[in-house]
C-alpha positions as CSV (number, residue, x, y, z in Angstrom):
1,M,72.5,102.9,114.2
2,K,69.0,103.7,113.1
3,I,66.0,101.7,114.3
4,A,62.6,102.4,112.7
5,I,59.4,101.5,114.4
6,A,56.6,101.2,111.9
7,S,53.2,99.6,111.3
8,G,50.5,99.6,108.7
9,K,47.9,101.1,111.1
10,G,47.6,103.4,114.1
11,G,47.2,102.3,117.7
12,T,49.6,99.3,117.5
13,G,52.1,100.6,120.1
14,K,54.7,102.1,117.9
15,T,55.3,105.2,120.1
16,T,55.3,103.1,123.3
17,I,58.0,100.8,121.9
18,A,60.0,103.7,120.3
19,T,60.0,105.8,123.5
20,N,60.9,102.9,125.8
21,L,63.6,101.8,123.4
22,A,65.2,105.2,123.3
23,C,65.1,105.5,127.1
24,S,66.6,102.0,127.5
25,I,69.4,102.8,125.1
26,A,70.2,106.0,127.0
27,R,70.4,104.2,130.3
28,T,73.2,102.0,128.9
29,D,75.3,105.2,128.7
30,K,74.9,105.3,124.9
31,E,73.6,108.4,123.1
32,A,70.1,108.0,122.0
33,Q,67.9,110.1,119.8
34,Y,64.1,109.8,119.4
35,L,62.5,111.3,116.3
36,D,58.7,111.4,116.1
37,C,57.9,111.3,112.4
38,D,54.2,110.9,113.0
39,V,53.8,114.6,112.2
40,E,50.0,114.4,112.0
41,E,49.6,113.2,115.6
42,P,53.0,113.2,117.4
43,N,52.6,111.6,120.8
44,G,56.2,110.8,121.9
45,H,56.2,114.0,124.0
46,I,53.5,112.5,126.2
47,F,55.8,109.7,127.2
48,L,59.2,111.5,127.3
49,K,58.1,115.0,128.5
50,P,61.0,116.8,126.7
51,N,62.3,120.2,127.4
52,I,61.9,121.9,124.0
53,E,65.0,124.1,123.4
54,E,64.4,125.0,119.8
55,M,61.3,125.5,117.5
56,H,61.7,125.9,113.8
57,N,58.9,126.9,111.3
58,V,58.9,124.7,108.3
59,T,57.9,126.1,105.0
60,V,57.5,125.0,101.4
61,G,57.5,127.0,98.2
62,V,54.3,127.5,96.4
63,P,53.6,129.5,93.2
64,E,52.2,133.0,93.7
65,V,50.7,134.7,90.7
66,D,50.9,138.5,90.2
67,T,47.4,139.0,88.6
68,E,48.4,142.5,87.3
69,L,51.2,141.0,85.2
70,C,49.5,137.8,84.3
71,G,48.0,137.6,80.8
72,G,47.3,133.8,81.0
73,C,49.0,130.6,81.8
74,E,52.0,129.6,79.7
75,L,54.6,126.9,80.3
76,V,57.2,129.6,80.8
77,C,55.9,132.9,82.1
78,P,57.6,135.7,80.0
79,T,56.2,138.5,82.1
80,G,57.6,137.3,85.5
81,A,54.1,137.0,87.0
82,I,54.8,133.7,88.7
83,K,57.1,133.7,91.6
84,E,57.7,131.3,94.5
85,K,56.6,132.2,98.0
86,Q,57.1,130.3,101.3
87,V,54.1,128.9,103.1
88,E,54.3,127.5,106.6
89,I,53.3,123.8,106.9
90,G,54.3,123.1,110.5
91,L,56.9,123.1,113.2
92,V,59.9,121.1,114.2
93,D,60.6,120.9,117.9
94,L,64.0,119.9,119.2
95,G,65.0,119.3,122.8
96,T,66.0,116.7,125.4
97,A,64.1,114.3,127.6
98,G,66.6,113.2,130.3
99,D,69.5,111.7,128.3
100,V,67.4,111.3,125.1
101,K,67.8,113.8,122.3
102,F,64.2,114.6,121.1
103,G,62.8,115.8,117.9
104,Q,59.3,115.9,116.5
105,G,57.3,117.5,113.7
106,K,53.8,119.1,114.1
107,L,51.9,119.5,110.9
108,K,49.5,122.4,110.7
109,I,45.9,121.2,111.0
110,G,44.4,120.8,107.5
111,D,47.8,120.7,105.7
112,V,48.5,117.6,103.6
113,R,52.3,118.1,103.0
114,S,53.6,115.8,105.7
115,P,56.5,114.3,103.6
116,A,58.2,117.8,103.5
117,L,57.8,118.1,107.3
118,I,59.0,114.5,107.9
119,K,62.1,115.3,105.8
120,K,62.8,118.3,108.0
121,V,62.5,116.2,111.2
122,K,64.9,113.7,109.9
123,E,67.4,116.4,108.9
124,N,68.1,116.8,112.6
125,T,69.5,113.3,113.0
126,T,72.8,113.3,114.8
127,N,75.6,111.0,113.7
128,N,76.8,109.7,117.1
129,N,73.5,108.5,118.4
130,T,71.3,105.4,118.1
131,V,68.3,107.0,116.4
132,I,64.9,105.7,117.0
133,I,62.4,106.7,114.3
134,D,58.8,106.6,115.3
135,A,57.2,106.2,111.9
136,P,53.6,107.4,111.1
137,P,51.0,104.8,110.6
138,G,50.1,103.6,107.2
139,L,52.0,102.3,104.2
140,A,51.1,104.8,101.5
141,G,50.7,108.5,100.7
142,P,52.5,110.8,103.2
143,H,54.4,107.9,104.8
144,V,56.5,107.1,101.7
145,E,59.2,109.5,103.0
146,V,59.7,107.4,106.2
147,L,59.3,104.1,104.3
148,A,62.0,105.2,101.9
149,E,64.3,105.8,104.9
150,I,63.5,102.4,106.2
151,A,64.4,100.8,102.8
152,K,67.8,102.4,103.1
153,L,68.6,100.7,106.4
154,T,71.9,98.8,106.3
155,S,72.6,95.5,108.0
156,S,73.6,97.4,111.2
157,Q,70.2,99.0,111.3
158,S,66.8,97.6,112.0
159,F,63.1,97.8,111.1
160,V,60.7,96.8,113.9
161,T,57.0,96.6,114.1
162,P,55.1,96.3,117.4
163,W,53.8,92.9,116.3
164,L,57.4,91.7,115.6
165,M,58.5,93.1,118.9
166,Q,55.9,91.0,120.7
167,I,57.1,87.8,119.1
168,M,60.7,88.6,119.9
169,L,59.8,89.3,123.6
170,R,58.0,85.9,123.9
171,K,61.1,84.0,123.0
């Protein structure tokens, strides 16, 4: 089961709810996984204090032009002057926090390619766990990747906002 915790703005309690939910599920002897997809400002580690066991650099391909071969821009470069090189955009950290499997992305400061990093964080989802996805704030731009994941949730999966959680807890 996947449960996404999302909101249109920051500071609404998404991480507080997501980390507590992951810990609560783990205490019921079920496998739980917490994925912090707020790659611009991941804070789940503050609550969970995970033991990071793996760190993976995340790169994306960008064009690199060999200026000695380049005679000008064309739709298809006949001289082979344009090649793809990999540029690091951030890190994915994986580990455990007690009984909770932990994953987070950390976008390099100044980089704007958060969807590619969010995708790499989500590639570490394990199949046998209840997965809690701590979504980044906002409803546009780099957050489309997480929102697309939320849109694919099935009837056995949930989408929760902190505001909705407050209403549910009052009942």
